[in-house]
C-alpha positions as CSV (number, residue, x, y, z in Angstrom):
1,M,52.8,140.0,88.1
2,A,49.5,139.1,89.7
3,N,47.2,136.4,87.7
4,N,44.2,137.0,89.8
5,L,42.6,139.5,92.1
6,A,43.4,137.6,95.2
7,E,47.1,138.0,94.2
8,V,46.6,141.9,93.4
9,Y,45.7,142.4,97.0
10,K,48.5,140.2,98.3
11,E,51.0,142.0,95.9
12,S,49.9,145.5,96.8
13,S,50.2,144.9,100.5
14,E,53.9,143.7,99.9
15,K,54.5,146.7,97.6
16,F,52.7,149.8,99.4
17,G,52.6,148.4,103.0
18,T,51.8,151.1,105.3
19,K,50.8,153.8,102.7
20,P,46.9,154.6,103.0
21,A,44.6,152.5,100.6
22,F,41.3,153.8,101.4
23,W,39.9,156.7,103.4
24,Y,36.7,156.5,105.0
25,K,34.6,158.6,107.5
26,N,35.0,157.8,111.2
27,A,32.2,158.3,113.9
28,A,33.1,161.9,113.9
29,K,32.7,162.3,110.3
30,E,36.6,162.7,109.6
31,Y,38.6,160.9,107.1
32,Q,40.5,158.0,108.6
33,A,42.8,155.7,106.6
34,I,43.2,151.9,106.3
35,T,46.6,150.8,104.8
36,Y,47.3,148.3,102.3
37,K,48.8,146.0,104.7
38,E,45.8,146.6,107.3
39,L,43.7,145.8,104.2
40,Y,45.1,142.5,103.2
41,E,45.5,141.3,106.8
42,D,41.8,142.1,107.4
43,G,40.9,140.4,104.3
44,L,42.9,137.4,105.1
45,A,41.3,137.0,108.8
46,L,37.6,137.7,107.4
47,A,38.2,135.0,104.5
48,E,39.5,132.6,107.2
49,A,36.2,133.3,109.1
50,L,34.1,132.9,106.1
51,I,36.0,129.6,105.2
52,D,35.0,128.6,108.8
53,L,31.5,129.5,108.3
54,G,31.3,127.0,105.3
55,V,32.1,129.3,102.2
56,D,33.6,127.0,99.5
57,A,35.6,127.8,96.6
58,R,33.9,129.4,93.7
59,D,30.7,129.8,95.9
60,H,28.7,133.2,95.6
61,V,28.5,135.6,98.6
62,G,26.3,138.4,98.5
63,I,27.3,142.0,99.5
64,L,24.5,144.5,99.7
65,A,26.0,147.9,100.8
66,D,27.3,151.2,99.5
67,N,31.0,152.9,99.6
68,R,32.5,152.1,102.7
69,K,35.6,150.6,104.3
70,E,33.7,147.5,105.2
71,W,32.8,146.8,101.7
72,I,36.3,146.8,100.2
73,V,37.5,144.7,103.1
74,A,34.6,142.2,102.6
75,D,35.4,142.1,98.7
76,C,39.0,141.4,99.5
77,A,38.0,138.7,102.1
78,V,35.7,137.0,99.3
79,L,38.2,136.8,96.6
80,L,40.9,135.4,99.1
81,A,38.5,132.7,99.9
82,G,38.5,131.9,96.3
83,A,34.6,132.8,95.8
84,A,32.8,135.7,94.0
85,N,30.8,138.4,95.4
86,V,27.2,139.2,94.2
87,P,27.1,142.9,95.1
88,R,24.4,145.5,95.0
89,G,23.6,148.9,96.6
90,S,21.8,149.7,99.8
91,D,18.9,151.2,97.6
92,I,18.0,147.6,96.4
93,T,14.3,147.0,96.0
94,D,12.2,144.1,97.6
95,S,11.8,142.5,94.2
96,E,15.6,142.7,93.4
97,I,16.7,141.3,96.8
98,V,14.5,138.2,96.5
99,Y,15.5,137.5,93.0
100,I,19.1,138.2,93.0
101,L,19.9,136.3,96.3
102,N,17.7,133.3,95.2
103,H,19.0,133.3,91.5
104,S,22.6,133.6,92.6
105,G,22.3,130.9,95.0
106,A,24.0,133.0,98.0
107,K,24.2,131.3,101.0
108,I,26.0,134.0,103.0
109,V,25.3,137.7,102.4
110,F,26.9,140.9,103.9
111,I,24.4,143.6,104.6
112,E,25.2,147.5,105.2
113,N,23.0,148.4,108.2
114,D,19.4,147.7,109.9
115,K,17.6,149.3,107.2
116,V,18.7,147.0,104.6
117,Y,18.3,144.2,106.8
118,E,14.9,145.3,107.4
119,K,14.1,144.8,103.7
120,F,15.9,141.1,103.9
121,K,13.8,140.2,106.9
122,N,10.4,141.4,105.3
123,N,11.2,139.1,102.3
124,K,12.8,136.2,104.1
125,S,9.9,133.9,103.7
126,Q,10.7,134.1,99.9
127,I,14.5,133.7,100.2
128,K,15.6,130.0,100.2
129,G,19.2,129.8,100.0
130,V,20.8,132.4,102.5
131,K,21.8,131.0,105.8
132,T,23.8,133.8,107.4
133,V,23.6,137.3,107.5
134,I,26.6,139.5,108.4
135,I,25.7,143.3,109.5
136,L,28.5,145.7,108.4
137,D,27.4,148.6,110.3
138,Q,29.0,149.2,113.8
139,D,26.0,151.0,115.1
140,S,23.6,148.1,114.3
141,K,21.0,147.4,116.6
142,I,20.4,143.7,115.4
143,K,21.5,141.2,117.9
144,S,23.7,138.4,116.9
145,G,22.2,134.8,116.9
146,S,19.8,132.8,114.6
147,G,21.9,133.6,111.4
148,V,23.0,137.1,112.1
149,L,26.3,138.1,112.8
150,H,28.3,141.1,113.0
151,F,31.2,142.1,110.7
152,L,33.6,143.1,113.4
153,D,32.8,140.1,115.4
154,L,33.5,137.9,112.5
155,L,36.7,140.0,111.7
156,K,37.8,139.0,115.4
157,K,37.0,135.5,115.0
158,G,39.2,135.3,111.9
159,K,42.0,136.9,113.4
160,E,41.9,134.4,116.3
161,L,41.8,131.4,113.9
162,R,44.8,133.0,112.2
163,S,46.7,133.3,115.2
164,K,46.0,129.5,115.9
165,G,47.8,128.7,112.7
166,K,44.8,128.6,110.2
167,K,46.1,129.2,106.9
168,E,43.1,127.9,104.3
169,A,43.0,131.3,102.6
170,E,46.2,131.0,101.3
171,K,45.4,127.5,99.8
172,R,42.2,129.0,98.1
173,I,44.5,131.9,96.7
174,S,46.9,129.3,95.0
175,K,43.9,127.4,93.4
176,I,42.0,130.2,91.7
177,K,41.8,130.0,87.9
178,P,41.5,132.4,85.2
179,D,38.2,131.5,84.1
180,D,36.8,131.4,88.0
181,L,34.2,134.2,88.7
182,F,35.4,137.1,90.5
183,T,31.9,138.8,90.7
184,L,28.3,138.1,89.5
185,I,26.9,141.4,89.0
186,Y,23.1,141.7,88.3
187,T,22.6,144.5,85.7
188,S,20.3,147.3,86.6
189,G,19.1,147.4,83.1
190,T,16.5,149.9,81.9
191,T,13.9,146.9,81.1
192,G,12.9,143.6,82.5
193,M,14.4,141.6,85.4
194,P,18.3,141.9,85.9
195,K,20.5,139.7,84.3
196,G,23.5,137.9,86.1
197,V,26.8,139.1,84.5
198,M,29.6,136.3,85.2
199,L,33.1,138.3,85.0
200,M,36.1,136.3,85.4
201,H,39.4,136.9,87.1
202,S,41.0,137.1,83.4
203,N,38.4,139.9,82.5
204,M,39.6,142.2,85.3
205,I,43.4,141.1,85.0
206,H,43.2,142.2,81.3
207,Q,42.0,145.6,82.6
208,L,44.7,146.0,85.0
209,H,47.7,144.6,82.9
210,Y,46.8,146.2,79.6
211,V,44.2,149.0,79.8
212,V,45.4,150.8,83.0
213,P,49.0,151.3,82.2
214,N,48.0,152.8,78.5
215,V,45.3,155.2,80.1
216,A,45.2,156.2,83.6
217,K,49.1,156.3,84.7
218,V,48.1,156.3,88.3
219,T,50.8,156.5,90.6
220,P,51.3,156.0,94.5
221,E,51.0,159.8,94.9
222,D,47.5,159.9,93.3
223,R,44.4,160.6,95.2
224,M,41.2,159.2,93.8
225,L,37.6,160.0,94.8
226,S,35.0,157.2,94.8
227,I,31.5,158.5,94.3
228,L,29.9,156.0,91.8
229,P,28.1,153.1,93.5
230,V,31.0,150.7,94.6
231,W,29.0,147.4,93.4
232,H,29.0,148.8,89.7
233,I,31.8,147.6,87.4
234,F,32.9,151.0,86.4
235,E,33.5,151.9,90.0
236,R,35.3,148.5,90.6
237,V,37.9,148.8,87.9
238,V,38.6,152.2,89.3
239,E,39.3,150.9,92.6
240,Y,41.0,148.0,91.5
241,F,43.4,150.2,89.3
242,A,43.9,152.3,92.3
243,I,45.1,149.2,94.5
244,V,47.4,147.8,91.8
245,N,49.3,151.2,91.5
246,G,49.4,152.0,95.2
247,G,46.9,155.2,94.6
248,S,44.8,156.4,97.7
249,T,40.7,156.1,97.3
250,Y,38.5,158.4,99.4
251,Y,34.9,157.4,99.7
252,T,32.2,159.8,99.4
253,K,28.6,160.2,98.4
254,V,26.6,162.8,96.4
255,T,25.4,164.6,99.2
256,D,28.9,165.3,100.7
257,L,30.6,165.8,97.4
258,R,31.3,169.3,97.7
259,N,32.9,169.2,101.3
260,D,34.8,165.8,100.4
261,I,36.4,167.4,97.1
262,Q,37.8,169.9,99.2
263,K,39.1,167.4,101.8
264,A,40.5,164.7,99.6
265,R,41.7,167.1,97.0
266,P,41.6,164.3,94.3
267,T,44.3,164.1,91.6
268,F,41.9,161.7,89.5
269,M,38.4,161.0,89.5
270,A,35.9,158.9,87.8
271,S,32.2,159.3,87.6
272,A,29.1,159.3,85.6
273,P,28.5,162.3,83.0
274,R,25.8,163.7,85.4
275,V,28.4,164.4,88.0
276,W,30.3,166.4,85.7
277,E,27.4,168.4,84.3
278,S,26.4,169.0,87.9
279,I,29.8,170.6,88.8
280,Y,29.7,172.5,85.5
281,N,26.2,174.0,86.2
282,G,27.4,174.9,89.6
283,I,30.2,176.6,88.3
284,Y,28.3,178.7,86.0
285,T,25.5,179.2,88.5
286,R,28.1,180.9,90.9
287,I,29.5,183.0,88.1
288,N,26.3,184.4,86.8
289,D,25.0,184.9,90.4
290,P,25.8,188.7,91.3
291,K,25.8,187.8,95.0
292,Q,28.7,185.5,94.5
293,T,30.6,186.8,91.4
294,P,31.0,190.6,91.2
295,P,30.7,192.0,87.5
296,V,34.5,192.5,87.4
297,R,35.3,188.9,88.1
298,R,32.6,187.8,85.9
299,L,34.2,189.7,83.1
300,L,37.7,188.2,83.8
301,F,36.2,184.7,83.8
302,K,34.8,185.4,80.2
303,V,38.0,186.8,79.0
304,A,39.9,184.0,80.4
305,Y,37.7,181.4,79.1
306,F,37.7,183.0,75.7
307,F,41.5,183.0,75.5
308,S,41.6,179.5,77.0
309,K,38.8,177.8,74.8
310,H,40.4,179.1,71.5
311,Y,43.9,178.5,72.7
312,H,43.3,175.0,73.3
313,S,41.1,174.1,70.3
314,S,43.8,175.4,68.2
315,I,46.3,173.4,70.0
316,R,44.0,170.2,69.7
317,F,43.6,170.9,65.8
318,L,47.3,171.3,65.3
319,K,48.2,168.3,67.5
320,G,45.8,166.2,65.4
321,L,43.4,165.7,68.5
322,E,40.2,166.9,67.0
323,V,37.8,164.3,65.8
324,D,37.2,164.1,62.1
325,Y,34.1,162.2,61.0
326,E,34.3,163.3,57.2
327,N,37.8,162.4,56.3
328,R,39.0,165.9,55.7
329,N,40.9,166.4,52.4
330,I,44.3,168.2,52.3
331,F,42.8,171.4,51.5
332,Q,40.4,171.4,54.3
333,S,43.2,170.5,56.6
334,L,45.3,173.3,55.3
335,I,42.5,175.8,55.8
336,G,41.9,174.4,59.2
337,G,45.6,174.6,60.1
338,V,45.7,178.3,59.1
339,I,42.6,179.1,61.0
340,A,44.0,177.4,64.3
341,I,47.4,179.2,63.9
342,V,45.8,182.5,63.5
343,K,43.6,181.7,66.6
344,L,46.6,180.6,68.4
345,L,48.5,183.8,67.6
346,V,45.4,185.8,68.9
347,T,44.6,183.9,71.9
348,A,48.1,183.3,73.1
349,P,49.0,186.3,75.3
350,F,52.5,186.4,74.8
351,S,51.9,186.5,70.9
352,L,49.8,189.5,71.3
353,T,52.6,191.3,72.9
354,I,54.9,190.4,70.0
355,L,52.7,191.0,67.3
356,G,51.2,194.5,68.7
357,G,54.7,195.7,69.6
358,I,55.6,194.9,65.9
359,A,52.6,196.5,64.6
360,G,52.9,199.4,66.7
361,Y,56.6,200.2,65.7
362,Y,55.8,199.8,61.9
363,L,52.7,202.0,62.1
364,S,54.6,204.5,64.3
365,S,57.4,204.5,61.4
366,I,55.0,205.6,58.8
367,G,53.2,208.3,61.1
368,N,49.9,206.0,61.3
369,P,47.9,207.1,64.3
370,L,46.8,203.4,64.6
371,S,50.2,202.8,66.1
372,T,48.6,203.6,69.5
373,V,46.0,200.9,69.2
374,A,48.5,198.3,68.4
375,Y,50.8,199.5,71.2
376,V,47.5,198.9,73.7
377,I,47.1,195.6,72.3
378,S,50.8,194.9,73.0
379,G,50.4,196.0,76.4
380,L,47.2,193.8,76.9
381,G,49.0,190.9,75.8
382,L,51.9,191.7,78.4
383,I,49.4,192.3,81.3
384,L,47.6,188.8,80.4
385,N,51.2,187.3,80.2
386,V,52.5,188.5,83.5
387,F,49.5,188.2,85.5
388,T,48.5,184.8,83.6
389,L,44.7,184.9,83.5
390,D,44.9,181.1,83.8
391,R,46.5,181.5,87.4
392,I,44.2,184.2,88.6
393,V,41.2,183.2,87.1
394,L,40.8,179.6,85.8
395,S,42.6,178.3,88.8
396,K,39.8,179.8,90.9
397,I,37.3,177.6,88.8
398,R,39.5,174.5,89.1
399,Q,39.1,174.8,92.9
400,A,35.4,173.5,92.3
401,T,37.1,170.2,91.8
402,G,39.7,170.4,94.5
403,G,42.2,172.4,92.7
404,H,44.5,169.5,92.0
405,L,42.5,167.4,89.5
406,R,44.7,166.5,86.6
407,A,42.4,164.2,84.8
408,T,38.7,163.0,84.9
409,L,37.6,159.6,83.7
410,S,33.9,159.7,82.3
411,G,31.8,156.8,81.7
412,G,28.5,155.1,82.0
413,G,26.8,157.3,79.6
414,A,27.7,160.1,76.9
415,L,29.2,163.3,78.3
416,Q,27.6,166.4,76.7
417,K,30.0,168.2,74.4
418,H,29.9,171.4,76.0
419,V,30.7,170.0,79.2
420,D,33.6,167.9,77.9
421,A,34.9,171.0,76.3
422,F,34.7,173.0,79.1
423,F,37.0,171.0,81.4
424,M,39.4,170.4,78.6
425,D,39.4,174.3,78.0
426,I,40.0,175.0,81.6
427,G,42.9,172.4,82.0
428,I,41.5,169.4,83.4
429,T,42.0,166.5,80.7
430,V,38.8,164.4,80.2
431,L,39.4,160.7,79.7
432,E,35.9,159.6,78.3
433,G,35.6,155.9,77.8
434,Y,33.1,153.3,76.8
435,G,32.2,150.0,78.3
436,M,29.5,147.6,79.6
437,T,29.1,145.4,82.8
438,E,29.3,142.6,80.3
439,T,32.8,143.7,79.1
440,G,34.4,144.2,82.6
441,P,34.0,146.9,81.6
442,V,36.5,149.1,79.2
443,I,36.0,148.5,75.4
444,S,37.7,151.8,74.4
445,V,38.7,154.9,76.3
446,R,40.7,158.3,75.7
447,S,44.4,158.3,76.9
448,F,46.4,161.2,77.9
449,E,48.3,161.1,74.7
450,R,45.1,161.0,72.4
451,P,42.2,162.6,74.3
452,I,40.2,163.1,71.0
453,M,37.1,164.9,71.9
454,G,34.0,163.7,70.1
455,S,34.9,160.2,70.8
456,V,35.3,157.6,73.3
457,G,38.8,157.0,72.5
458,D,41.0,154.1,71.3
459,I,40.1,150.4,71.2
460,V,42.0,148.9,74.3
461,P,44.7,146.4,73.9
462,L,44.0,142.9,72.5
463,T,40.5,144.0,71.6
464,Q,38.6,144.2,68.1
465,V,35.8,146.2,67.2
466,Q,33.4,145.7,64.1
467,I,30.7,147.9,63.1
468,R,27.7,146.0,61.5
469,D,24.5,146.7,59.9
470,D,21.3,145.2,60.9
471,A,21.6,142.2,58.6
472,G,25.1,141.4,60.4
473,K,27.3,142.6,57.5
474,V,30.5,143.9,58.8
475,L,30.8,147.7,57.6
476,C,34.1,148.4,59.5
477,H,36.5,146.0,61.5
478,I,39.2,147.7,63.3
479,D,42.0,146.0,65.8
480,D,43.6,147.3,68.9
481,K,46.8,148.6,66.6
482,K,44.5,150.9,64.7
483,N,44.5,148.9,61.6
484,I,41.4,148.7,59.6
485,I,41.0,145.3,58.5
486,S,37.9,145.7,56.5
487,G,35.4,148.0,55.4
488,K,35.5,151.6,55.7
489,Q,35.6,154.5,58.5
490,G,32.8,156.7,58.9
491,V,29.7,154.5,58.5
492,K,27.5,153.8,61.4
493,G,26.3,150.5,62.8
494,V,25.9,148.2,65.8
495,V,29.1,147.9,67.9
496,H,30.4,144.4,68.3
497,L,33.6,143.5,70.0
498,N,35.9,140.5,70.8
499,G,38.5,140.5,73.4
500,P,39.4,139.2,76.7
501,Q,37.4,141.5,78.6
502,V,34.0,139.6,77.4
503,M,32.3,138.1,80.1
504,K,31.8,134.4,80.7
505,G,28.1,134.8,80.0
506,Y,24.8,135.3,81.7
507,Y,24.1,133.1,84.9
508,K,21.6,130.4,84.2
509,N,20.4,131.9,81.1
510,P,22.4,130.2,78.2
511,E,19.7,131.4,75.7
512,T,20.5,135.1,76.2
513,T,24.0,134.4,76.4
514,A,24.0,132.6,73.1
515,K,22.3,135.6,71.4
516,T,24.7,138.2,72.9
517,I,27.7,136.3,72.1
518,V,28.1,134.6,68.7
519,D,31.2,133.1,67.6
520,G,33.2,135.0,70.0
521,W,31.8,138.4,69.2
522,M,29.5,140.3,71.5
523,N,26.8,142.6,70.3
524,T,26.7,145.5,72.5
525,G,23.5,147.0,71.1
526,D,25.0,150.5,70.8
527,I,25.3,152.3,67.6
528,G,28.8,153.9,66.7
529,M,31.3,154.5,64.1
530,I,35.1,154.5,63.7
531,N,35.8,157.9,62.9
532,F,38.8,159.0,60.7
533,K,41.1,159.5,63.8
534,K,40.5,155.6,64.3
535,T,38.8,156.2,67.5
536,L,35.4,155.1,68.3
537,T,32.3,157.5,68.3
538,L,29.2,156.6,69.7
539,T,25.8,157.8,68.3
540,G,23.0,156.0,70.1
541,R,21.6,153.0,71.5
542,A,19.8,150.5,69.3
543,K,17.2,149.8,71.7
544,D,16.5,153.4,72.4
545,T,15.8,154.2,68.6
546,I,12.6,155.7,68.1
547,V,11.0,154.6,64.8
548,L,8.5,157.1,63.6
549,L,5.3,156.3,61.6
550,G,7.2,157.2,58.2
551,G,9.8,154.8,58.9
552,E,12.4,157.3,60.2
553,N,14.8,156.0,62.7
554,V,15.6,158.4,65.3
555,E,18.4,158.1,68.1
556,P,16.9,160.1,71.0
557,V,20.2,160.9,73.2
558,P,21.9,163.2,70.9
559,I,18.7,165.4,70.7
560,E,18.3,165.1,74.5
561,N,21.9,166.1,75.1
562,K,21.3,169.3,72.9
563,I,18.0,170.1,74.6
564,D,19.6,169.8,77.9
565,E,22.2,172.3,77.0
566,S,19.4,175.0,77.6
567,P,19.5,176.8,80.9
568,F,15.8,176.4,81.4
569,I,15.8,172.8,80.9
570,K,16.9,170.2,83.6
571,Q,16.3,167.0,82.0
572,S,14.3,165.8,79.0
573,M,13.2,162.6,77.3
574,V,12.3,162.5,73.7
575,V,9.4,160.4,72.9
576,G,7.4,159.5,69.4
577,Q,7.7,155.8,68.7
578,D,4.9,155.0,65.9
579,Q,3.9,158.7,65.9
580,K,4.3,161.3,63.0
581,V,6.6,163.5,64.7
582,L,8.5,163.7,67.9
583,G,7.6,165.0,71.2
584,A,9.5,165.7,74.3
585,I,8.7,165.4,78.2
586,I,10.6,168.6,79.9
587,V,11.6,168.9,83.4
588,P,12.3,172.7,84.1
589,D,15.1,174.1,85.9
590,F,12.6,175.9,88.1
591,D,15.1,178.6,89.7
592,A,15.7,179.8,86.0
593,L,12.3,179.5,85.2
594,A,11.2,181.6,88.3
595,A,13.4,184.3,87.3
596,W,12.1,184.2,83.5
597,A,8.4,184.3,84.8
598,A,9.0,187.2,87.2
599,D,10.7,189.2,84.2
600,N,7.6,188.2,81.9
601,G,4.8,189.4,84.2
602,I,3.9,186.0,85.4
603,T,3.0,186.0,89.2
604,E,2.2,182.6,89.6
605,T,5.3,180.7,91.6
606,K,3.9,177.1,92.6
607,P,5.6,174.8,89.9
608,E,2.3,172.8,89.4
609,K,0.6,176.0,88.0
610,L,3.6,177.7,86.7
611,I,3.9,174.8,84.1
612,T,0.4,175.1,82.7
613,E,0.8,178.9,82.0
614,P,0.3,179.3,78.1
615,K,3.2,181.8,78.3
616,V,5.5,179.4,80.0
617,V,4.3,176.3,77.6
618,D,5.1,178.6,74.6
619,F,8.4,179.7,75.9
620,Y,9.5,176.0,76.2
621,K,8.4,175.1,72.8
622,K,10.5,178.0,71.4
623,E,13.5,177.0,73.8
624,V,13.3,173.6,72.5
625,R,13.3,174.7,68.9
626,N,16.3,177.0,69.6
627,F,18.4,174.0,70.5
628,N,16.9,171.3,68.1
629,S,16.8,172.8,64.6
630,V,18.4,172.6,61.4
631,K,20.8,175.3,62.4
632,T,22.0,172.9,65.3
633,G,22.4,170.0,62.9
634,F,19.1,168.1,63.1
635,K,17.1,166.9,60.3
636,N,13.3,167.9,59.9
637,F,12.3,164.5,61.3
638,E,14.6,164.7,64.0
639,Q,12.9,168.0,65.6
640,V,10.6,168.0,68.3
641,Q,7.2,169.4,67.5
642,Y,5.4,168.7,71.0
643,V,6.3,169.4,74.5
644,T,4.7,168.3,77.8
645,I,6.1,169.8,80.8
646,I,6.3,167.9,84.3
647,T,7.6,169.0,87.9
648,K,9.2,166.0,89.3
649,P,13.0,165.3,88.2
650,F,13.8,162.0,86.9
651,E,15.5,160.2,89.9
652,V,17.8,157.2,90.8
653,G,15.9,154.5,91.8
654,D,12.9,155.4,89.8
655,E,13.1,156.8,86.3
656,L,16.8,156.5,86.5
657,T,19.3,153.5,87.0
658,N,22.2,153.7,89.2
659,L,24.3,155.4,86.7
660,M,21.7,157.9,85.8
661,K,20.6,156.2,82.6
662,M,16.9,156.7,81.7
663,K,14.7,153.8,82.2
664,R,12.8,154.7,79.1
665,H,10.0,152.1,79.7
666,V,9.4,153.4,83.2
667,I,9.1,157.3,82.1
668,T,6.7,156.1,79.1
669,E,4.5,154.1,81.4
670,K,4.5,156.8,84.1
671,Y,3.4,159.4,81.8
672,K,1.5,157.6,79.0
673,D,-1.4,159.8,79.5
674,R,0.6,163.0,78.9
675,I,2.2,161.4,75.9
676,L,-1.1,160.3,74.6
677,E,-2.6,164.2,75.2
678,L,0.5,165.4,73.3
679,Y,-0.6,163.5,70.1
680,K,-4.3,163.6,70.5
681,N,-5.1,165.9,67.7
682,S,-2.1,165.0,65.3
């Protein structure tokens, strides 16, 4: 069993040999594979060349690139050389490129293409330590020399060194220690300059040896689709657990997702919630479009989904897979069980056949004319059973994910409940998890055995979680065996954890490290609770908390998630810090709004003018109230009173992080005048 990530690459090469490890696009935009053996051999050769260039054990090597074959080969090479990589995407900003390369002390940096090199070149005078740049792109126009090399040339040199008997990489592998860094990731946090998270080989080995076997159950037959930024720890752990289990990973990007998902036909896919929401919205857009979906097919979908939804929810309740926030008593559970059984009998097609037939026979024997209705119901059940609505309707819907997806892994943010339920109800298991860059990353995750909706799953092995109040008092303490060590369930507080996945610390930042990790316990900054199924439920982010003038604390994320369920709202952000009431910045879904406007006698079509129409503003106020009210579970002070509408969506690299989390401070600053206008007369 591998003790470090370098050994993971080596062992996988020996186990899976000529099996495809990664699929990438060639010049013709067609998928082409690199095998496990080729990956390891290229990694060894490149490692040898890096060592020859002067890379020492435990050095930091920059990799500024997106998902591609050369990235994974470079990652392999850096690890085999006993060094740690410092990864970032090609969308790195000028200030980040200067800060990260200087702070990390990288002497060598892999750069994706000429465009990223131009950023480096423009800031070169401020970057002190980098001696050599290696361009990954084969089509680069940058000439070699004066500190610039090309990936293929360096790989070729490494192979020549290996052919002459050089075996320095093997020596480095044997000397890697568990607490050596495998990566130094600079967080793309929502505030301030990024912090360098030091992750050790032992952090990732814990995930591969203890988390993956209990959750993902990936096999050599599995096909993965890689769409998240490869430098992010969530994507990294998914790629590593594919490697350790012999799965095949296909590289794609957001713009190619629709086509590539059909080419790869993934069986397993990990992504941030926004991707699943996008797929969900795409499905419903097609279903509700008369040009794409005729009325009969739309009706069939609604019938099939109705049956599937209630059938699956009943099964979840009866199997004990429905989250419990209140500690239901025996009477409540009994009532819930009876309701679930009734729903199961009504929605299971075969049950309709039997029950309708029995009722028809009985009613017919006593001469009741309702016997005909009962026989019709029985026949309907038979039809549904014979033709199987799941196969003729929902299977077509599943084609939106390639038709072979058996599970999704969602992380990097909260998955909206209706999206979560939709995929579960059409037969795709959702394994929502929770983690952080600082915890390498997984803290808790649903498993195939316990996919409890409304939670982010069970605490992973060898890990303990505490829920604490603002004063640090432990409200609930649970271990990985689901033992409640102290406190009680169902109480909200800040999540703290202790486990082998916790980072070594923040690089060159002992003060922040000391504040974050105290006596081995890490403060996540997230608010959550241990529910009565002994899984973890998250309810908000401590630093996202809005404090109203009256002292009420409001968690904006649940409100935003609910508001965003509106088909007329694309994005929203709740505001109101130090105000009497809440307001919200709304980004409309302009396609839906245009149709509504036409139906309501509004002739204006330009978005900039459309959002100023009084009828439109009133409509959005009412739409927000429909989703954010006492009826939908919000207290009075949690209800949005004012809205301001904008035309520009929140985008990655501007208002959103790479995992599509809102940079609240950026949005607040950008629209500060609009926010002030909201509260001008309050």
